[in-house]
C-alpha positions in Angstrom: 40.9 10.5 32.4 40.4 13.2 34.9 37.7 12.8 37.4 34.9 15.3 37.4 34.7 17.5 40.5 32.1 16.5 43.0 29.5 19.1 43.8 29.3 19.3 47.6 27.1 22.4 47.8 23.5 22.7 46.6 23.0 24.4 43.3 19.9 26.4 44.4 18.7 27.7 47.8 17.2 25.1 50.1 13.5 25.9 50.8 10.9 24.3 53.0 8.3 22.3 51.2 5.9 24.2 48.9 2.7 24.8 50.9 0.6 24.9 47.8 -0.2 28.5 48.5 3.2 30.1 48.0 6.6 29.0 46.9 8.8 29.8 49.9 8.9 29.2 53.6 6.7 32.0 55.0 3.3 30.5 54.3 4.6 27.0 55.1 5.6 28.2 58.6 2.3 30.1 59.1 0.3 27.0 58.2 2.5 24.8 60.5 2.3 27.2 63.5 -1.5 27.6 62.9 -2.1 23.9 63.1 0.2 23.6 66.2 -1.8 26.3 68.0 -5.1 24.9 67.0 -4.2 21.4 68.2 -2.7 22.8 71.4 -5.7 24.9 71.9 -8.3 22.2 71.4 -6.4 19.8 73.8 -6.2 22.6 76.5 -9.7 23.7 75.9 -11.1 20.2 76.5 -9.2 19.8 79.7 -10.2 23.2 80.9 -13.9 23.2 79.8 -15.1 19.6 80.4 -15.9 20.2 84.1 -17.8 23.4 83.3 -19.8 21.6 80.6 -20.8 18.8 83.0 -21.8 21.4 85.7 -24.2 22.8 83.1 -25.6 19.3 82.3 -23.9 19.3 79.0 -21.6 16.6 77.5 -18.0 17.1 78.5 -17.1 17.6 74.9 -19.6 20.4 74.4 -17.2 23.4 74.2 -14.4 21.6 72.4 -16.7 20.3 69.7 -18.2 23.8 69.1 -14.7 25.2 68.9 -13.7 22.4 66.5 -16.6 23.4 64.3 -15.4 27.0 64.4 -11.9 25.8 63.5 -13.4 24.0 60.5 -15.1 27.2 59.3 -11.9 29.1 60.0 -9.8 26.8 57.9 -12.2 27.3 55.0 -12.0 31.0 55.5 -8.2 30.9 55.7 -7.9 28.9 52.5 -10.3 31.3 50.7 -8.5 34.4 51.9 -5.1 32.9 51.0 -6.4 32.2 47.4 -8.0 35.6 46.9 -5.7 38.4 45.7 -5.2 40.6 48.8 -5.9 43.7 46.6 -9.6 42.8 46.6 -9.8 43.9 50.2 -9.0 47.5 49.1 -12.3 47.6 47.2 -14.2 45.8 50.1 -12.9 48.1 52.8 -15.7 50.7 52.8 -18.6 48.0 52.6 -16.9 46.0 55.5 -16.5 49.1 57.6 -20.2 50.2 57.2 -21.5 46.7 57.7 -19.5 46.4 60.9 -20.8 49.8 62.1 -24.5 48.8 61.4 -24.1 45.5 63.2 -22.5 47.3 66.2 -25.3 49.8 66.4 -27.9 47.1 66.3 -26.4 45.7 69.4 -27.1 48.8 71.5 -30.4 49.9 70.0 -33.5 49.5 72.3 -36.0 47.0 71.1 -33.4 44.7 69.5 -33.0 42.4 72.6 -34.5 39.5 70.7 -31.5 39.2 68.4 -29.0 41.1 70.7 -29.7 39.8 74.2 -27.8 41.0 77.3 -25.5 38.3 78.6 -23.4 38.9 81.8 -24.3 42.6 81.7 -23.3 43.3 78.1 -24.8 43.1 74.7 -22.0 41.8 72.5 -23.6 39.0 70.4 -26.0 39.0 67.5 -28.1 35.8 67.4 -29.0 35.2 63.7 -29.3 31.5 63.7 -25.8 31.4 65.1 -24.2 33.7 67.7 -21.9 36.2 66.1 -19.7 38.8 67.9 -19.6 41.9 65.6 -16.8 43.6 67.5 -14.5 40.7 66.5 -15.1 41.1 62.8 -14.8 44.9 63.3 -11.1 44.3 64.0 -10.6 43.0 60.4 -12.7 45.9 59.0 -10.7 48.5 61.0 -7.4 47.2 59.7 -8.5 46.9 56.1 -10.3 50.3 56.0 -7.4 52.1 57.6 -4.8 50.6 55.3 -6.9 51.4 52.3 -7.5 55.0 53.3 -3.9 55.5 54.4 -2.7 54.7 50.9 -5.0 57.4 49.5 -4.0 60.0 52.0 -0.3 59.3 52.1 0.6 62.8 51.0 -1.8 64.5 53.5 -0.4 63.2 56.8 1.4 66.4 57.5 -2.0 68.1 58.0 -4.0 67.2 61.1 -7.4 68.2 59.6 -6.9 66.5 56.2 -4.6 63.7 57.3 -5.3 62.1 60.7 -8.6 64.0 61.3 -10.8 61.9 58.9 -9.5 58.7 60.4 -10.3 59.9 63.9 -13.9 60.7 62.9 -14.5 57.3 61.3 -12.8 55.4 64.1 -15.1 57.2 66.6 -18.1 56.1 64.7 -17.0 52.5 65.2 -15.5 52.8 68.7 -18.5 54.5 70.4 -21.0 51.6 70.0 -18.3 49.0 71.0 -17.7 51.0 74.2 -21.4 51.2 74.8 -21.9 47.4 74.7 -19.9 47.8 77.0 -16.6 46.4 75.8 -13.9 49.1 76.5 -11.0 46.7 76.1 -12.0 45.9 72.5 -12.6 49.5 71.8 -9.1 50.3 72.9 -7.7 47.4 70.9 -9.5 48.7 67.8 -8.0 52.2 68.3 -4.5 50.8 68.7 -4.8 48.8 65.5 -5.9 51.9 63.6 -3.1 54.0 65.0 -0.4 51.3 64.3 -1.5 51.1 60.6 -1.3 54.9 60.0 1.8 55.3 62.0 3.4 52.7 59.7 2.1 54.8 56.8 3.9 57.9 58.0 1.5 59.8 60.2 3.1 62.3 62.6 3.6 61.3 66.2 2.7 64.8 67.4 -0.8 64.4 65.9 -1.3 61.2 67.9 -0.3 62.9 71.1 -2.6 65.8 70.4 -5.6 63.6 69.7 -4.7 61.4 72.7 -4.9 64.4 75.0 -8.3 65.2 73.6 -9.5 61.6 74.2 -8.0 61.4 77.7 -10.9 62.9 79.6 -13.3 60.5 77.9 -11.1 57.5 78.6 -10.6 58.6 82.2 -14.4 58.9 82.7 -15.0 55.4 81.3 -12.3 53.9 83.5 -13.9 55.5 86.6 -17.2 53.8 86.1 -18.4 50.7 88.0 -16.6 47.4 87.6 -13.8 49.1 85.6 -12.9 51.3 88.6 -13.0 48.2 90.9 -10.6 46.3 88.6 -8.2 49.1 88.3 -8.2 49.7 92.1 -7.6 46.0 92.6 -4.8 46.0 90.1 -3.1 48.9 91.8 -3.6 47.3 95.2 -4.0 43.5 94.8 -4.7 43.1 98.6 -7.6 45.5 98.6 -10.2 43.1 97.3 -8.7 39.6 96.8 -12.2 37.9 96.9 -13.9 40.4 94.7 -12.5 42.4 91.7 -9.1 40.9 92.2 -10.2 37.3 92.5 -9.5 36.2 88.9 -6.1 37.8 88.8 -5.2 36.2 92.2 -6.4 32.7 91.1 -4.6 33.1 87.7 -1.3 33.6 89.5 -2.1 30.6 91.8 -2.6 28.5 88.6 0.6 29.6 87.0 2.6 29.1 90.2 1.2 25.6 90.7 2.4 24.4 87.4 6.1 24.6 88.2 8.5 23.6 85.4 6.6 20.8 83.8 3.0 21.3 85.0 0.7 19.2 87.0 -0.3 17.2 83.9 -3.0 17.4 81.3 -6.4 17.1 82.9 -5.0 17.4 86.4 -5.4 21.2 86.9 -7.5 22.3 89.8 -8.5 25.8 88.9 -11.0 24.6 86.4 -13.2 23.2 89.2 -14.8 26.7 89.7 -11.8 28.4 91.3 -10.9 30.4 88.2 -13.9 31.9 86.3 -13.7 32.0 82.5 -10.7 29.6 82.6 -11.6 28.3 79.1 -11.6 31.8 77.6 -10.2 34.9 79.3 -7.7 33.0 81.5 -6.8 29.9 79.4 -3.1 31.1 79.5 -3.2 30.5 83.3 -4.5 26.9 82.6 -1.6 26.3 80.2 0.8 27.4 82.9 -0.9 25.1 85.5 -1.2 21.9 83.4 1.8 22.4 81.0 4.1 24.3 83.3 6.8 26.8 82.3 7.9 24.6 79.4 4.4 24.7 77.9 4.3 28.5 78.4 7.6 28.9 76.7 6.5 26.7 73.8 3.3 28.8 73.4 5.3 32.1 73.5 7.7 30.7 70.9 4.8 29.8 68.5 3.3 33.4 68.8 6.8 34.9 68.3 7.1 32.9 65.2 3.8 34.1 63.8 4.6 37.7 64.6 8.1 37.7 63.1 6.9 35.9 59.9 4.0 38.4 59.7 6.2 41.4 59.9 8.6 39.8 57.4 5.7 39.4 55.0 4.9 43.1 55.5 8.5 44.1 54.7 8.4 42.1 51.4 4.9 43.1 50.3 4.7 44.3 46.7 2.9 47.6 47.5 2.1 49.9 50.4 -1.4 48.6 50.8 -0.1 45.0 51.3 2.5 46.3 53.7 0.1 48.2 55.9 -2.4 45.3 55.8 0.2 42.9 56.9 1.4 45.2 59.7 -2.2 45.7 60.9 -3.1 42.0 60.8 0.1 40.9 62.5 -0.4 43.5 65.2 -3.9 42.2 65.8 -2.5 38.8 66.6 0.4 40.2 68.6 -1.7 42.6 70.7 -4.2 40.0 71.6 -1.6 37.4 72.6 0.5 39.9 74.6 -2.5 41.5 76.4 -4.1 38.1 77.2 -0.8 36.8 78.7 -0.3 40.1 80.6 -3.7 39.7 82.1 -2.9 36.2 83.2 0.3 37.4 84.8 -1.5 40.3 86.5 0.6 42.8 84.7 -2.4 44.8 83.4 -6.0 45.1 84.8 -8.3 42.2 84.1 -10.0 42.3 80.7 -11.6 39.9 78.3 -9.3 39.4 75.3 -9.0 35.9 73.8 -5.7 34.1 73.3 -5.5 33.7 69.5 -6.3 30.2 68.2 -6.4 28.9 71.8 -9.2 30.5 73.8 -12.8 29.4 73.4 -14.7 31.7 71.1 -15.6 31.0 67.5 -15.9 34.5 66.2 -12.4 35.4 67.4 -11.1 32.1 66.0 -12.5 32.7 62.6 -11.3 36.4 62.5 -7.7 35.3 63.4 -7.7 32.7 60.7 -9.0 35.2 58.2 -6.1 37.4 59.2 -3.6 34.6 58.7 -5.2 33.8 55.3 -4.8 37.4 54.1 -1.1 37.3 55.3 -0.6 34.2 53.2 -2.2 36.0 50.2 0.2 38.9 50.6 3.2 36.5 50.8 1.8 34.7 47.7 2.0 37.9 45.7 5.3 39.0 47.1 8.0 39.6 44.4 10.8 39.0 46.9 11.0 42.6 47.8 9.1 45.9 47.8 7.7 46.8 44.5 6.3 50.1 43.3 4.2 51.9 45.9 0.5 52.6 45.0 
């Protein structure tokens, strides 16, 4: 009797466990990285914000419990968006865009201070039982609307007036109230997201350059006003105002330098004792560097790189053009926020207020990022393993 040959190779490709949302590894990895970043963020946030809470006569867990509540809502939103067919967003794009514009206009109207109070010199929050930041949700609306319209205008991008022109008009309608809050950094981020989506759709680079030249005088005028001019001057010459406009950037570098390779230890950071303003939000990356050290920073960067690479892989395998553009825009949202936040912490760009996705304190941003991740999972769930017919 001859012995049967022993199979030493698997008969089918080896996959990571089924996430329940999609057979394959993309959504499993997205879910895993999301939970890692949420957990990492909550631990860092508690360490960073506990002293601030106690100084405001609040429980030391005040900020982290509020963030955990936002994470709970975000997980529900992530699950719902992963379950929904992503094509639904094509039909919701216009309503979401106009709803965002209306909420943004309410923020800057006179007489609406009761529901849109000025906080720290800006009107960025609507108080409707809970505080909501419309400019955060505008990021999702911007990506979805631009992706939807890009599919319809695919054959018109060679013409400036019929191709890029209508996008520029609608973007301006959204960006002007955001800049008037004032929140110029978010306005610039919104513009970048829109341009990335239509560039991926095939818009001409020359048209971007032309419209950029038209917008340059307006941008230059905005950057030359008040605190923005001081921040830029401090960025160009850090020694010019180390105790004023350059204070946060200087203290951020101190925090990062103090961490060394392994960090000073969780809860042992000193910058949270009032030395670094907004350490739990705009500068939480610096606190990661101080308490977790270079190893913690590299771990954080690796997690974001994983999200970004998987997001663009999902885009490349989307079944249609709308799914591809949607995935490109939502992945770019996460990538731009993470990179710009870290660049601010390293004093590589002027100080601005962009949250570190899934880590910084801020429930509106947290929910928006988790919606973006849920939609990415939905696109992966409908992937046919390659690009299908374009529509």
